[in-house]
Biopython code that builds the backbone (N, CA, C, O; Angstrom):
import numpy as np
from Bio.PDB.StructureBuilder import StructureBuilder

atoms = [
    (1, "UNK", "N", (-50.388, -234.696, -100.087)),
    (1, "UNK", "CA", (-50.847, -235.264, -98.770)),
    (1, "UNK", "C", (-48.915, -235.769, -98.429)),
    (1, "UNK", "O", (-47.944, -235.800, -99.186)),
    (2, "UNK", "N", (-49.046, -236.027, -97.239)),
    (2, "UNK", "CA", (-48.140, -236.724, -96.175)),
    (2, "UNK", "C", (-47.814, -237.948, -97.454)),
    (2, "UNK", "O", (-48.498, -238.196, -98.448)),
    (3, "UNK", "N", (-46.378, -238.641, -96.955)),
    (3, "UNK", "CA", (-45.926, -239.804, -97.467)),
    (3, "UNK", "C", (-45.840, -241.150, -96.221)),
    (3, "UNK", "O", (-45.808, -242.376, -96.318)),
    (4, "UNK", "N", (-45.824, -240.261, -95.151)),
    (4, "UNK", "CA", (-46.100, -240.926, -93.714)),
    (4, "UNK", "C", (-46.723, -241.997, -94.227)),
    (4, "UNK", "O", (-47.620, -241.722, -95.024)),
    (5, "UNK", "N", (-46.449, -243.574, -93.934)),
    (5, "UNK", "CA", (-47.644, -244.459, -93.659)),
    (5, "UNK", "C", (-48.248, -245.007, -93.111)),
    (5, "UNK", "O", (-48.661, -246.164, -93.172)),
    (6, "UNK", "N", (-48.460, -243.707, -92.087)),
    (6, "UNK", "CA", (-49.256, -243.965, -90.731)),
    (6, "UNK", "C", (-50.531, -243.264, -91.045)),
    (6, "UNK", "O", (-51.223, -243.053, -90.049)),
    (7, "UNK", "N", (-50.866, -242.979, -91.828)),
    (7, "UNK", "CA", (-52.301, -242.571, -92.707)),
    (7, "UNK", "C", (-52.401, -243.664, -93.418)),
    (7, "UNK", "O", (-51.529, -244.103, -94.168)),
    (8, "UNK", "N", (-53.656, -244.223, -93.169)),
    (8, "UNK", "CA", (-54.879, -245.265, -93.098)),
    (8, "UNK", "C", (-55.616, -245.087, -94.852)),
    (8, "UNK", "O", (-56.310, -244.201, -95.351)),
    (9, "UNK", "N", (-55.227, -245.997, -95.236)),
    (9, "UNK", "CA", (-55.617, -246.079, -96.307)),
    (9, "UNK", "C", (-57.593, -245.544, -96.659)),
    (9, "UNK", "O", (-58.213, -244.873, -97.484)),
    (10, "UNK", "N", (-57.729, -245.933, -96.077)),
    (10, "UNK", "CA", (-59.774, -245.203, -95.945)),
    (10, "UNK", "C", (-59.590, -243.490, -95.371)),
    (10, "UNK", "O", (-60.499, -242.724, -95.690)),
    (11, "UNK", "N", (-58.435, -242.939, -94.550)),
    (11, "UNK", "CA", (-57.862, -241.732, -94.370)),
    (11, "UNK", "C", (-57.657, -240.438, -95.656)),
    (11, "UNK", "O", (-57.950, -239.254, -95.819)),
    (12, "UNK", "N", (-56.854, -241.723, -96.499)),
    (12, "UNK", "CA", (-56.023, -241.411, -97.398)),
    (12, "UNK", "C", (-57.661, -240.537, -98.880)),
    (12, "UNK", "O", (-58.027, -239.451, -99.329)),
    (13, "UNK", "N", (-57.949, -241.780, -98.956)),
    (13, "UNK", "CA", (-58.936, -241.606, -99.555)),
    (13, "UNK", "C", (-60.077, -240.600, -99.208)),
    (13, "UNK", "O", (-60.811, -240.326, -100.158)),
    (14, "UNK", "N", (-60.378, -239.955, -97.923)),
    (14, "UNK", "CA", (-61.117, -239.242, -97.153)),
    (14, "UNK", "C", (-60.791, -237.581, -97.251)),
    (14, "UNK", "O", (-61.603, -236.669, -97.096)),
    (15, "UNK", "N", (-59.445, -237.487, -97.536)),
    (15, "UNK", "CA", (-59.084, -236.420, -97.221)),
    (15, "UNK", "C", (-59.359, -235.929, -98.889)),
    (15, "UNK", "O", (-59.638, -234.762, -99.165)),
    (16, "UNK", "N", (-59.203, -237.244, -100.150)),
    (16, "UNK", "CA", (-58.798, -236.628, -101.178)),
    (16, "UNK", "C", (-60.741, -237.075, -102.069)),
    (16, "UNK", "O", (-61.308, -236.985, -103.158)),
    (17, "UNK", "N", (-60.880, -237.321, -101.326)),
    (17, "UNK", "CA", (-62.342, -236.488, -101.815)),
    (17, "UNK", "C", (-62.870, -235.232, -101.147)),
    (17, "UNK", "O", (-63.393, -234.304, -101.764)),
    (18, "UNK", "N", (-62.734, -235.270, -100.151)),
    (18, "UNK", "CA", (-62.811, -233.742, -99.217)),
    (18, "UNK", "C", (-62.073, -232.477, -100.495)),
    (18, "UNK", "O", (-62.817, -231.840, -101.240)),
    (19, "UNK", "N", (-60.746, -232.344, -100.516)),
    (19, "UNK", "CA", (-60.009, -231.548, -100.891)),
    (19, "UNK", "C", (-60.927, -231.676, -102.892)),
    (19, "UNK", "O", (-61.714, -230.734, -102.985)),
    (20, "UNK", "N", (-60.921, -232.312, -103.864)),
    (20, "UNK", "CA", (-61.823, -232.493, -104.621)),
    (20, "UNK", "C", (-63.103, -231.531, -104.294)),
    (20, "UNK", "O", (-63.398, -230.444, -104.791)),
    (21, "UNK", "N", (-63.650, -232.171, -103.457)),
    (21, "UNK", "CA", (-65.197, -231.248, -103.433)),
    (21, "UNK", "C", (-65.007, -229.584, -102.933)),
    (21, "UNK", "O", (-65.674, -228.551, -103.001)),
    (22, "UNK", "N", (-64.138, -229.863, -102.582)),
    (22, "UNK", "CA", (-63.270, -227.838, -101.989)),
    (22, "UNK", "C", (-62.539, -227.919, -102.860)),
    (22, "UNK", "O", (-61.660, -228.457, -102.187)),
    (23, "UNK", "N", (-61.918, -227.822, -104.241)),
    (23, "UNK", "CA", (-61.945, -227.442, -105.313)),
    (23, "UNK", "C", (-63.064, -227.495, -105.745)),
    (23, "UNK", "O", (-62.549, -227.216, -106.828)),
    (24, "UNK", "N", (-63.919, -227.563, -105.933)),
    (24, "UNK", "CA", (-65.204, -227.921, -107.266)),
    (24, "UNK", "C", (-65.548, -226.520, -106.909)),
    (24, "UNK", "O", (-65.484, -225.584, -107.705)),
    (25, "UNK", "N", (-66.032, -226.401, -105.280)),
    (25, "UNK", "CA", (-67.040, -225.653, -105.110)),
    (25, "UNK", "C", (-65.678, -223.853, -105.178)),
    (25, "UNK", "O", (-66.085, -222.698, -105.306)),
    (26, "UNK", "N", (-64.048, -224.317, -105.028)),
    (26, "UNK", "CA", (-64.091, -222.722, -105.348)),
    (26, "UNK", "C", (-63.764, -222.439, -106.494)),
    (26, "UNK", "O", (-63.320, -221.297, -106.612)),
    (27, "UNK", "N", (-63.828, -223.257, -107.722)),
    (27, "UNK", "CA", (-63.609, -223.130, -108.825)),
    (27, "UNK", "C", (-64.807, -222.829, -109.297)),
    (27, "UNK", "O", (-64.684, -222.080, -110.266)),
    (28, "UNK", "N", (-66.495, -223.201, -108.922)),
    (28, "UNK", "CA", (-67.708, -222.367, -108.905)),
    (28, "UNK", "C", (-67.865, -221.456, -108.629)),
    (28, "UNK", "O", (-68.691, -220.873, -109.330)),
    (29, "UNK", "N", (-67.349, -220.768, -107.654)),
    (29, "UNK", "CA", (-67.053, -219.551, -107.035)),
    (29, "UNK", "C", (-66.299, -218.379, -107.819)),
    (29, "UNK", "O", (-66.660, -217.211, -107.964)),
    (30, "UNK", "N", (-64.957, -219.131, -108.360)),
    (30, "UNK", "CA", (-64.415, -218.322, -109.392)),
    (30, "UNK", "C", (-64.867, -218.237, -111.212)),
    (30, "UNK", "O", (-64.430, -217.316, -111.902)),
    (31, "UNK", "N", (-65.578, -219.088, -111.667)),
    (31, "UNK", "CA", (-66.494, -218.542, -112.171)),
    (31, "UNK", "C", (-67.407, -218.683, -112.198)),
    (31, "UNK", "O", (-67.991, -219.535, -112.866)),
    (32, "UNK", "N", (-68.181, -217.363, -110.993)),
    (32, "UNK", "CA", (-69.301, -217.036, -110.664)),
    (32, "UNK", "C", (-69.027, -215.637, -111.350)),
    (32, "UNK", "O", (-69.555, -215.073, -112.308)),
    (33, "UNK", "N", (-67.639, -215.175, -110.192)),
    (33, "UNK", "CA", (-67.116, -213.967, -109.544)),
    (33, "UNK", "C", (-66.191, -213.490, -111.858)),
    (33, "UNK", "O", (-66.217, -212.444, -112.506)),
    (34, "UNK", "N", (-65.730, -214.572, -112.123)),
    (34, "UNK", "CA", (-65.095, -214.237, -113.028)),
    (34, "UNK", "C", (-65.789, -213.747, -115.067)),
    (34, "UNK", "O", (-65.516, -212.917, -115.934)),
    (35, "UNK", "N", (-66.779, -214.955, -114.865)),
    (35, "UNK", "CA", (-68.054, -215.125, -116.287)),
    (35, "UNK", "C", (-69.600, -214.759, -115.800)),
    (35, "UNK", "O", (-70.476, -214.383, -116.579)),
    (36, "UNK", "N", (-69.696, -214.857, -115.020)),
    (36, "UNK", "CA", (-71.217, -214.653, -114.350)),
    (36, "UNK", "C", (-71.762, -213.196, -114.174)),
    (36, "UNK", "O", (-72.881, -212.805, -114.504)),
    (37, "UNK", "N", (-70.679, -212.403, -113.543)),
    (37, "UNK", "CA", (-71.126, -211.596, -113.177)),
    (37, "UNK", "C", (-70.470, -210.173, -114.265)),
    (37, "UNK", "O", (-70.834, -208.998, -114.330)),
    (38, "UNK", "N", (-69.357, -210.949, -115.025)),
    (38, "UNK", "CA", (-68.472, -209.618, -116.129)),
    (38, "UNK", "C", (-69.998, -209.956, -117.314)),
    (38, "UNK", "O", (-70.026, -209.099, -118.197)),
    (39, "UNK", "N", (-71.049, -210.901, -117.421)),
    (39, "UNK", "CA", (-72.081, -211.494, -118.578)),
    (39, "UNK", "C", (-73.255, -210.538, -118.610)),
    (39, "UNK", "O", (-73.956, -210.078, -119.511)),
    (40, "UNK", "N", (-73.198, -210.372, -116.916)),
    (40, "UNK", "CA", (-74.209, -209.362, -116.459)),
    (40, "UNK", "C", (-74.077, -208.069, -116.666)),
    (40, "UNK", "O", (-75.162, -207.498, -116.782)),
    (41, "UNK", "N", (-72.958, -207.260, -116.774)),
    (41, "UNK", "CA", (-72.313, -206.146, -116.669)),
    (41, "UNK", "C", (-73.828, -205.074, -117.257)),
    (41, "UNK", "O", (-74.541, -204.627, -116.359)),
    (42, "UNK", "N", (-74.073, -204.855, -118.229)),
    (42, "UNK", "CA", (-74.888, -204.143, -118.704)),
    (42, "UNK", "C", (-76.237, -204.359, -117.773)),
    (42, "UNK", "O", (-76.781, -203.255, -117.727)),
    (43, "UNK", "N", (-76.890, -205.175, -117.126)),
    (43, "UNK", "CA", (-77.838, -204.922, -116.446)),
    (43, "UNK", "C", (-77.649, -204.628, -114.747)),
    (43, "UNK", "O", (-78.387, -204.160, -113.880)),
    (44, "UNK", "N", (-76.268, -205.160, -114.774)),
    (44, "UNK", "CA", (-75.675, -203.951, -113.544)),
    (44, "UNK", "C", (-75.172, -202.701, -113.334)),
    (44, "UNK", "O", (-74.928, -202.003, -112.350)),
    (45, "UNK", "N", (-75.079, -202.599, -114.553)),
    (45, "UNK", "CA", (-75.114, -201.386, -114.587)),
    (45, "UNK", "C", (-76.301, -200.131, -114.466)),
    (45, "UNK", "O", (-76.121, -198.952, -114.768)),
    (46, "UNK", "N", (-77.374, -200.656, -114.012)),
    (46, "UNK", "CA", (-78.310, -199.548, -114.402)),
    (46, "UNK", "C", (-78.778, -199.597, -112.451)),
    (46, "UNK", "O", (-79.707, -198.972, -111.938)),
    (47, "UNK", "N", (-78.014, -200.324, -111.893)),
    (47, "UNK", "CA", (-78.171, -200.196, -110.395)),
    (47, "UNK", "C", (-76.839, -199.192, -110.172)),
    (47, "UNK", "O", (-75.868, -199.270, -110.925)),
    (48, "UNK", "N", (-76.901, -198.226, -109.033)),
    (48, "UNK", "CA", (-76.327, -196.709, -108.977)),
    (48, "UNK", "C", (-75.279, -197.690, -107.567)),
    (48, "UNK", "O", (-75.901, -198.711, -107.275)),
    (49, "UNK", "N", (-74.231, -197.587, -106.920)),
    (49, "UNK", "CA", (-73.957, -196.975, -105.732)),
    (49, "UNK", "C", (-73.162, -196.438, -105.499)),
    (49, "UNK", "O", (-72.090, -197.000, -105.723)),
    (50, "UNK", "N", (-73.099, -194.927, -104.867)),
    (50, "UNK", "CA", (-71.668, -193.518, -104.792)),
    (50, "UNK", "C", (-71.781, -193.495, -105.910)),
    (50, "UNK", "O", (-70.667, -193.592, -106.425)),
    (51, "UNK", "N", (-72.752, -193.396, -106.807)),
    (51, "UNK", "CA", (-72.628, -192.373, -107.645)),
    (51, "UNK", "C", (-72.023, -193.971, -109.392)),
    (51, "UNK", "O", (-72.028, -193.997, -110.622)),
    (52, "UNK", "N", (-71.787, -194.550, -108.673)),
    (52, "UNK", "CA", (-70.887, -195.960, -109.782)),
    (52, "UNK", "C", (-72.138, -196.629, -109.743)),
    (52, "UNK", "O", (-72.901, -196.822, -108.796)),
    (53, "UNK", "N", (-72.214, -196.944, -110.926)),
    (53, "UNK", "CA", (-72.836, -198.335, -111.876)),
    (53, "UNK", "C", (-72.173, -199.635, -111.010)),
    (53, "UNK", "O", (-71.076, -199.479, -110.474)),
    (54, "UNK", "N", (-72.701, -200.581, -110.931)),
    (54, "UNK", "CA", (-72.931, -201.942, -109.960)),
    (54, "UNK", "C", (-71.837, -202.907, -111.073)),
    (54, "UNK", "O", (-71.348, -203.933, -110.599)),
    (55, "UNK", "N", (-71.542, -202.567, -112.355)),
    (55, "UNK", "CA", (-71.143, -203.861, -112.829)),
    (55, "UNK", "C", (-70.484, -203.349, -112.780)),
    (55, "UNK", "O", (-69.473, -204.013, -112.551)),
    (56, "UNK", "N", (-70.102, -201.351, -112.929)),
    (56, "UNK", "CA", (-68.636, -201.404, -113.166)),
    (56, "UNK", "C", (-67.837, -201.322, -112.160)),
    (56, "UNK", "O", (-66.685, -201.081, -112.523)),
    (57, "UNK", "N", (-68.032, -201.474, -110.482)),
    (57, "UNK", "CA", (-67.786, -202.000, -109.875)),
    (57, "UNK", "C", (-67.291, -203.211, -109.475)),
    (57, "UNK", "O", (-66.145, -203.354, -109.049)),
    (58, "UNK", "N", (-68.455, -204.488, -109.640)),
    (58, "UNK", "CA", (-67.656, -205.281, -109.573)),
    (58, "UNK", "C", (-66.777, -205.807, -110.905)),
    (58, "UNK", "O", (-66.069, -206.773, -110.622)),
    (59, "UNK", "N", (-66.710, -205.488, -111.910)),
    (59, "UNK", "CA", (-65.702, -205.622, -112.588)),
    (59, "UNK", "C", (-64.371, -204.760, -112.313)),
    (59, "UNK", "O", (-63.388, -205.107, -112.968)),
    (60, "UNK", "N", (-64.213, -203.643, -111.398)),
    (60, "UNK", "CA", (-63.042, -203.093, -111.505)),
    (60, "UNK", "C", (-63.105, -203.655, -109.915)),
    (60, "UNK", "O", (-61.950, -204.056, -109.768)),
    (61, "UNK", "N", (-63.705, -203.872, -108.824)),
    (61, "UNK", "CA", (-63.552, -203.935, -108.059)),
    (61, "UNK", "C", (-63.519, -205.262, -107.250)),
    (61, "UNK", "O", (-62.613, -205.973, -106.816)),
    (62, "UNK", "N", (-65.249, -205.313, -107.220)),
    (62, "UNK", "CA", (-65.623, -206.162, -106.913)),
    (62, "UNK", "C", (-65.013, -207.919, -106.366)),
    (62, "UNK", "O", (-64.725, -208.399, -105.270)),
    (63, "UNK", "N", (-65.033, -208.481, -107.855)),
    (63, "UNK", "CA", (-64.617, -209.248, -108.530)),
    (63, "UNK", "C", (-62.807, -209.964, -108.474)),
    (63, "UNK", "O", (-62.347, -211.032, -108.877)),
    (64, "UNK", "N", (-62.156, -208.727, -107.749)),
    (64, "UNK", "CA", (-60.770, -208.967, -107.076)),
    (64, "UNK", "C", (-61.185, -208.689, -105.635)),
    (64, "UNK", "O", (-60.336, -209.291, -104.978)),
    (65, "UNK", "N", (-61.967, -208.147, -104.855)),
    (65, "UNK", "CA", (-61.696, -208.145, -103.995)),
    (65, "UNK", "C", (-62.536, -210.417, -103.530)),
    (65, "UNK", "O", (-62.188, -211.163, -102.615)),
    (66, "UNK", "N", (-63.310, -210.603, -104.356)),
    (66, "UNK", "CA", (-63.968, -211.618, -103.852)),
    (66, "UNK", "C", (-62.950, -212.652, -104.581)),
    (66, "UNK", "O", (-63.395, -213.797, -104.658)),
    (67, "UNK", "N", (-61.413, -212.402, -105.234)),
    (67, "UNK", "CA", (-60.309, -213.901, -105.154)),
    (67, "UNK", "C", (-59.905, -213.820, -104.241)),
    (67, "UNK", "O", (-59.923, -214.853, -103.571)),
    (68, "UNK", "N", (-59.223, -212.446, -103.553)),
    (68, "UNK", "CA", (-58.730, -212.285, -102.451)),
    (68, "UNK", "C", (-59.219, -213.503, -101.110)),
    (68, "UNK", "O", (-58.533, -214.328, -100.506)),
    (69, "UNK", "N", (-60.787, -213.134, -101.004)),
    (69, "UNK", "CA", (-61.034, -213.463, -99.444)),
    (69, "UNK", "C", (-61.510, -214.632, -100.302)),
    (69, "UNK", "O", (-62.212, -215.056, -99.385)),
    (70, "UNK", "N", (-61.750, -215.603, -101.374)),
    (70, "UNK", "CA", (-61.641, -216.665, -102.299)),
    (70, "UNK", "C", (-60.113, -216.757, -101.621)),
    (70, "UNK", "O", (-60.431, -216.647, -100.436)),
    (71, "UNK", "N", (-59.016, -216.856, -101.621)),
    (71, "UNK", "CA", (-57.578, -217.829, -101.475)),
    (71, "UNK", "C", (-57.604, -218.016, -100.214)),
    (71, "UNK", "O", (-57.366, -219.147, -99.791)),
    (72, "UNK", "N", (-57.903, -216.935, -99.302)),
    (72, "UNK", "CA", (-57.967, -217.458, -97.773)),
    (72, "UNK", "C", (-58.944, -217.978, -97.694)),
    (72, "UNK", "O", (-58.716, -218.894, -96.904)),
    (73, "UNK", "N", (-60.200, -218.048, -98.058)),
    (73, "UNK", "CA", (-61.256, -219.021, -97.273)),
    (73, "UNK", "C", (-60.675, -220.561, -97.701)),
    (73, "UNK", "O", (-60.740, -221.520, -96.932)),
    (74, "UNK", "N", (-60.071, -220.623, -99.125)),
    (74, "UNK", "CA", (-60.129, -222.423, -99.459)),
    (74, "UNK", "C", (-58.657, -222.963, -98.965)),
    (74, "UNK", "O", (-58.271, -224.103, -99.226)),
    (75, "UNK", "N", (-57.534, -221.582, -97.886)),
    (75, "UNK", "CA", (-56.455, -222.189, -97.711)),
    (75, "UNK", "C", (-57.063, -222.187, -96.057)),
    (75, "UNK", "O", (-56.254, -222.751, -95.320)),
    (76, "UNK", "N", (-57.836, -221.871, -95.595)),
    (76, "UNK", "CA", (-58.462, -222.373, -94.644)),
    (76, "UNK", "C", (-59.049, -223.075, -94.302)),
    (76, "UNK", "O", (-58.845, -223.698, -93.260)),
    (77, "UNK", "N", (-59.991, -223.227, -95.057)),
    (77, "UNK", "CA", (-60.954, -225.124, -95.748)),
    (77, "UNK", "C", (-59.994, -226.225, -95.776)),
    (77, "UNK", "O", (-60.140, -227.339, -95.273)),
    (78, "UNK", "N", (-58.915, -225.737, -96.479)),
    (78, "UNK", "CA", (-57.671, -227.333, -97.435)),
    (78, "UNK", "C", (-56.621, -227.645, -95.709)),
    (78, "UNK", "O", (-56.072, -228.697, -95.383)),
    (79, "UNK", "N", (-56.668, -226.038, -94.754)),
    (79, "UNK", "CA", (-56.188, -226.612, -93.777)),
    (79, "UNK", "C", (-57.100, -227.589, -92.829)),
    (79, "UNK", "O", (-56.678, -228.644, -92.355)),
    (80, "UNK", "N", (-58.173, -227.164, -92.666)),
    (80, "UNK", "CA", (-59.324, -227.806, -91.450)),
    (80, "UNK", "C", (-59.350, -229.240, -92.457)),
    (80, "UNK", "O", (-59.042, -230.280, -91.875)),
    (81, "UNK", "N", (-59.582, -229.303, -93.428)),
    (81, "UNK", "CA", (-59.828, -230.790, -93.855)),
    (81, "UNK", "C", (-58.135, -232.066, -93.517)),
    (81, "UNK", "O", (-58.113, -233.208, -93.059)),
    (82, "UNK", "N", (-56.768, -230.990, -94.091)),
    (82, "UNK", "CA", (-55.978, -231.092, -93.865)),
    (82, "UNK", "C", (-55.534, -232.049, -92.163)),
    (82, "UNK", "O", (-54.942, -233.128, -92.120)),
    (83, "UNK", "N", (-55.993, -231.314, -91.052)),
    (83, "UNK", "CA", (-55.945, -231.768, -89.781)),
    (83, "UNK", "C", (-56.682, -232.134, -89.500)),
    (83, "UNK", "O", (-56.507, -232.472, -88.329)),
    (84, "UNK", "N", (-58.085, -232.483, -89.981)),
    (84, "UNK", "CA", (-58.769, -233.795, -89.965)),
    (84, "UNK", "C", (-58.537, -234.710, -90.314)),
    (84, "UNK", "O", (-59.329, -235.628, -90.104)),
    (85, "UNK", "N", (-57.302, -234.947, -91.047)),
    (85, "UNK", "CA", (-57.626, -236.030, -91.659)),
    (85, "UNK", "C", (-56.340, -236.448, -91.866)),
    (85, "UNK", "O", (-56.006, -236.818, -92.991)),
    (86, "UNK", "N", (-55.204, -236.445, -90.523)),
    (86, "UNK", "CA", (-54.317, -235.942, -89.934)),
    (86, "UNK", "C", (-52.514, -236.301, -91.027)),
    (86, "UNK", "O", (-51.527, -237.036, -91.052)),
    (87, "UNK", "N", (-53.305, -234.893, -91.882)),
    (87, "UNK", "CA", (-51.945, -235.228, -92.990)),
    (87, "UNK", "C", (-51.927, -233.853, -92.590)),
    (87, "UNK", "O", (-51.983, -233.344, -93.710)),
    (88, "UNK", "N", (-51.890, -232.929, -91.826)),
    (88, "UNK", "CA", (-51.110, -231.634, -91.877)),
    (88, "UNK", "C", (-49.460, -231.567, -91.489)),
    (88, "UNK", "O", (-48.754, -232.236, -90.734)),
    (89, "UNK", "N", (-49.161, -230.210, -92.553)),
    (89, "UNK", "CA", (-47.637, -229.964, -92.097)),
    (89, "UNK", "C", (-47.697, -229.390, -91.092)),
    (89, "UNK", "O", (-48.739, -229.162, -90.477)),
    (90, "UNK", "N", (-46.510, -229.044, -90.745)),
    (90, "UNK", "CA", (-46.598, -228.238, -89.398)),
    (90, "UNK", "C", (-46.102, -227.090, -90.152)),
    (90, "UNK", "O", (-45.931, -226.009, -89.589)),
]
sb = StructureBuilder()
sb.init_structure("model")
sb.init_model(0)
sb.init_chain("A")
sb.init_seg("    ")
for serial, (resi, resn, name, xyz) in enumerate(atoms, 1):
    if name == "N":
        sb.init_residue(resn, " ", resi, " ")
    sb.init_atom(name, np.array(xyz, "f"), 0.0, 1.0, " ", f" {name:<3s}", serial, name[0])
structure = sb.get_structure()
């Protein structure tokens, strides 16, 4: 957050609350693709897509794609929060 004294304490609290909420949502999505999908890999392997078991695909490619998308989504949402709370960087 900016050390600029023009940011009101209310805006600073709102910024931190929204940032924490975004962090928890991001961690939940990360946990799902890191552990939950891989925990059910045996069950997912019974579904095939283009000849590959879905569990294999999710472990080899799907989770990685989800993580990259998650990074860009998180960055965009955090930037939006920063702009709305008046603490965005140039």
